[in-house]
N, C-alpha and C positions, 0 to 999 in steps of 0.2 A: 491505393495511395496515389495522390497527385504528384506531379513532377516537382512542384515546389516543396512538398512535404518530404519527398525522397531526398532532395537537395539539402534541406534543413537537417535531416537525420544524418546524412553523411558529414555535414559541416560540424554537427555536435560531436560526432565521434572523432573527427580529425582535428578539431580546434578546441572545443569546450572541455572535452575529457582530459587531454594533456595539460591544459591550463589549470583545471581543478586539481589534478594530481600534483602539479608543480607548487601550487599555492598552499594546499592543505596536507599534502603528503599522507594520504589516508593509508592505514594499514588494512589490507584486504586478506581475509582468511577464508579458506574453503571454496575458492572459485570453482574448483573441479566438482563440487557437489551440485552445481547447477547443470542439469542436462543440456547438452549442446543443441539438441533438436527435440521437437515435440512439445505438447502443451505442458506447462508447469506453472504453479502458483507460488509466488514469493510472498510469504506472510511475515510481516515485520512488526516490531515494536514501533512506537511513534513518539518522537521527542521534539521534532522541529519541522518548520516549513520546508527546510532544506532536505528532508529525508527522501522524498521521491526523486529529486535530481541525483542525490547521492547514490541511490540504488540503481537507477537506470544508467548512470554514467560509469559506474564501477562494475556492474554485472558483466559477465563474459558474453552476453548476447543481448539483443534488443528486448526491452521490457516495456509493456504498456501499463499505464496507471491512469486513475481518474483525477481530474482537476476541475475546479469550478468553471462554469461556462463563460464567466466574465473575462477569462484570460484569452478568449477567442473572439470576443465581440467588440473589442476596442477599435477606435477609429484613428486615422492619421498614422504618422510614423511610429508612435509609441505602440499603437494597437498592432501594427504590422510586425514589429519586433517581438511583441509578446506572443503572437500567433506562431511566428517562425520558431522561437525558442521552445515553447511548450510542445508544439507539434513535432519539433525535431528530436526531443528527448522522450517521445512516446506518450504524451498526455492525451487523454480523451475527455473532451468537454462534457460535463453533465450539470444538471440543475441540482442544487442542494434540496434536501427534504427527505421525509419518510414516505412510507406507503408506495404510491405509484412511482415517485421519483427514485426511491431507493431500489425498487425492483428493476427499473430501467437501468440503473447503474450496474446491478448484478447481471442483467441480460447482456449489457455491453461487454462486461468482462467475460461472460460465458461465450459470446461470439468470438472473441479473440482466442480463447482457449480451443474452441472448436476448429479454428483455423491453424492450430498448431503453434500458437505463439505463447510467450511468457507474459504473465499478468501479475502485478504487484497489488497487495491489499493490506490494510491495517485492521486486523480483527478487533482491536480495542475501539475502533470507531472514530476516535478523535485523539488529539495529542495529550500526553500526560504532562501535567503542570507541576507535579510534585516528585517526579522521578520514579514513582512506583509503576508496576505493570498491572494493568487492569484486566478484568474478566473479558474474554473474547466474545464478540457477537458471532452468531452462527452462519453468517453469510459466507465465510471462508469454507466451511464444511459443505454448505449447499453447492458452492461452485465445484469443489473437489469431487463430491459424490455424484453430481450431475454430469460432469465432464469426464470423470475418470482420471483427471490430472493429478500427479503427485504434488505434495506441498513441501517446499523448501523453507524451513524456518530461517529468519534473518534477524540478526541483532545489530542495532546501530548504537554506537557509544560515542559521545562527544558532539553529535550534531546539535544538541541543545545549547552548546557553547558557541557554535559557529553562528547560529541565528536563533537566539532566545525568543520566546513568544513576546511579541510587541516590537521587536527590533526590525527595522526596515532594511538595514544593510548587513551582509555577512561579515564575520570577524575571522581572524586566523585562530584556529584551535586544532588540537589533535583529534582525529576521527578514526574510528575502527569500524569496519563492516565485516561481519562474519556470516557466512552462508553455511547452514547446517546440513546434515544429511537428509535427502528426500524422505518424506513420509507417505506411505500408501494408506489412505484412509478407508479403502473399500471394505475392510473387515468390520467396520463399525455399523454397516447397514445401508439402507436406502436413504436418498436425499429427502424423501417425503416424511421420514420419521424424525420427530422432534428430539427424541432420546438419542438417536444416532448422530444427529447434527450437534447436539450438546456435548456428547462424549468425545466426538471427533475434534471439535473445537477446543475442548479442554486439553486434549493431547497435543494439539498444535501450540497452544499457549504455554504449556509446560516445557516444550522444546525451546521456544523462544526465550522463556525465562531462564532456562538452564544456560543458554548462550550469553544472555545479557547480564545475568547476575542481579537483576532488579528485584526489589522487595515486592512480593505479590500483594495487591490491594484487596483481593478476594471480593470485589464488587465491580459493578459496571462504572465506566467513566462517563457519567451523564452530565451534560451541560445543564445550566439552570433551565427549569421547565415549569409550566403551569400545573395546577393541580390535576386538570384533565389529562395532560400528557403523562404525569406521574402514575395515574391510575392505569392508563393504557400500558405503560411499561410493566407495571406489576402484573397485569393480566396476560400480557404476551411477552415475557422476557426472552423467549427463544425464537421470536419472529426473525427469519433469516434476512429480511429486508430492513430490520431496524438498525440504523447506524452501521450498516455493513461496511461502509467506506467513508472516509472523510476527505471530500474533494477540495482540499485547501491549496 
């Protein structure tokens, strides 16, 4: 970690976190469920752009998450502020996409876990626009079974009111962040097993749904796609790299 990134991280904890708590007065439940040390995956539902900052600023330890590369490539003063803010709250820049890009995203998460860090992921793959909770992609299970890290289910409530989809500026709204008890997925099998990944992911999603109280959609949250992409999804529904994360 560079000196500027370390400074931005300290600044976010010392300034941004107290400011966010003062403005939104979030209700935080289960902070003690997040292990203080060692690798851990925070698997959350996904309602808003503000979800990642909410998790990283309110968690009891530093958390890394994926964000689109554009946040780190801007120029001038605005680009510098963007890099400092997102770098300070633990964001890792990645390119959007499936296949090689998605596997790279998973590999970046795995690297952080192997270093003993906390890593946040959205198993649904993208934000829910209708309030329901969608079927999880198996990238979360691949990470857990490959790294041996426990998974802490996270439920966010109210973030969709702070910054609804399409809104550029955050609003004042009541937010609740609940950290559930850690889940050990090792009993489900090996990471190479599609069946193990599927069942392990379903267990994680069930835990998140129990915390959030959202209505299960029982289907994937797929954005509009071409016919070819739809066929690929039908043939490989449990590809661990498919929409494993949503770097928004």
